[in-house]
C-alpha positions as CSV (number, residue, x, y, z in Angstrom):
1,X,250.1,-73.9,91.8
2,X,249.0,-75.4,95.1
3,X,247.8,-72.8,97.6
4,X,248.7,-73.6,101.2
5,X,248.1,-72.2,104.7
6,X,250.5,-73.2,107.5
7,X,249.2,-73.4,111.1
8,X,251.8,-73.8,113.8
9,X,252.4,-72.0,117.1
10,X,256.1,-71.7,116.3
11,X,256.9,-68.5,114.4
12,X,260.3,-70.0,113.5
13,X,258.7,-73.1,111.9
14,X,256.1,-71.1,110.0
15,X,258.9,-68.9,108.5
16,X,261.2,-71.7,107.6
17,X,258.4,-73.8,106.2
18,X,257.1,-70.9,104.1
19,X,260.6,-70.4,102.6
20,X,261.1,-74.1,101.9
21,X,257.7,-74.6,100.3
22,X,257.9,-71.4,98.2
23,X,261.3,-72.6,96.8
24,X,259.6,-75.8,95.9
25,X,256.6,-74.3,94.1
26,X,254.0,-74.2,96.8
27,X,252.2,-70.9,97.3
28,X,252.0,-70.2,101.0
29,X,249.1,-67.8,101.0
30,X,248.9,-67.3,104.8
31,X,250.2,-68.6,108.1
32,X,248.5,-68.8,111.5
33,X,249.5,-69.4,115.1
34,X,246.2,-70.6,116.5
35,X,242.8,-71.9,115.5
36,X,241.1,-68.5,115.3
37,X,243.7,-67.1,112.9
38,X,243.7,-70.4,110.9
39,X,239.9,-70.4,110.4
40,X,240.0,-66.8,109.3
41,X,242.9,-67.5,106.9
42,X,241.2,-70.5,105.4
43,X,238.0,-68.5,104.8
44,X,239.8,-65.5,103.3
45,X,242.5,-67.3,101.2
46,X,240.7,-70.4,99.9
47,X,243.7,-72.7,100.1
48,X,244.0,-76.1,98.5
49,X,245.7,-77.5,101.6
50,X,246.2,-76.6,105.2
51,X,249.2,-77.8,107.2
52,X,248.2,-78.1,110.8
53,X,250.6,-78.8,113.7
54,X,249.4,-81.5,116.0
55,X,250.0,-79.3,119.1
56,X,249.1,-75.6,118.9
57,X,250.2,-74.5,122.3
58,X,247.1,-75.0,124.5
59,X,245.0,-76.0,121.5
60,X,244.7,-79.3,119.7
61,X,245.6,-79.4,116.0
62,X,243.3,-82.4,115.6
63,X,240.3,-80.3,116.9
64,X,241.2,-77.6,114.4
65,X,241.4,-80.2,111.6
66,X,237.9,-81.3,112.4
67,X,236.6,-77.8,112.0
68,X,238.2,-77.1,108.6
69,X,235.7,-78.0,105.9
70,X,236.1,-78.6,102.2
71,X,239.9,-78.3,102.4
72,X,242.6,-81.0,102.4
73,X,244.3,-81.0,105.8
74,X,247.8,-82.5,106.4
75,X,248.9,-82.9,110.0
76,X,252.5,-82.1,110.8
77,X,254.6,-82.7,114.0
78,X,258.0,-83.5,115.3
79,X,256.5,-86.5,116.9
80,X,256.8,-90.0,115.3
81,X,253.8,-91.2,113.3
82,X,253.6,-94.2,115.6
83,X,253.0,-91.9,118.6
84,X,250.0,-90.4,116.8
85,X,248.6,-93.4,115.1
86,X,245.3,-93.5,116.9
87,X,244.7,-89.8,116.7
88,X,245.6,-89.8,113.0
89,X,243.2,-92.7,112.3
90,X,240.3,-90.7,113.8
91,X,241.3,-87.5,112.1
92,X,239.7,-86.1,108.9
93,X,243.3,-85.2,107.7
94,X,244.3,-86.8,104.4
95,X,247.8,-87.5,105.8
96,X,250.6,-86.8,108.1
97,X,254.1,-85.4,107.6
98,X,256.9,-85.3,110.1
99,X,258.2,-81.8,110.1
100,X,261.7,-83.0,109.1
101,X,260.2,-84.6,106.0
102,X,258.1,-81.6,104.9
103,X,258.5,-80.8,101.2
104,X,256.5,-79.6,98.2
105,X,256.8,-83.1,96.7
106,X,255.4,-84.7,99.9
107,X,252.4,-82.4,99.9
108,X,251.8,-82.9,96.2
109,X,252.0,-86.7,96.6
110,X,249.5,-86.7,99.4
111,X,247.1,-84.5,97.4
112,X,247.4,-86.8,94.4
113,X,246.8,-90.0,96.4
114,X,244.0,-88.7,98.6
115,X,242.3,-85.7,96.9
116,X,239.5,-84.0,98.7
117,X,236.1,-84.6,97.0
118,X,234.9,-81.6,95.0
119,X,238.2,-79.8,94.9
């Protein structure tokens, strides 16, 4: 089973994403609202993948993604991929999912096509 941490400043999104992914066979082992909580959750829970919102209130999800080591990171947002193309190209994230397309299958597909070395 894929172990996942969800990082988003919206409590509503974290809760709905957790329910959706759990129904689809993804174990959401923690959620976080900001970078500090996210880094602690990643260290404590050892997830396979971390879903990181592009905008974390006053923080940048891209900056957080750069700080997460040895884990697959997937960026999520309600913004269109085209609006984020340059930032995504420079990001260490293995992929991007629009929030309205989030699913266990989409996460699994990205992990299959772009696995993180050593995991």
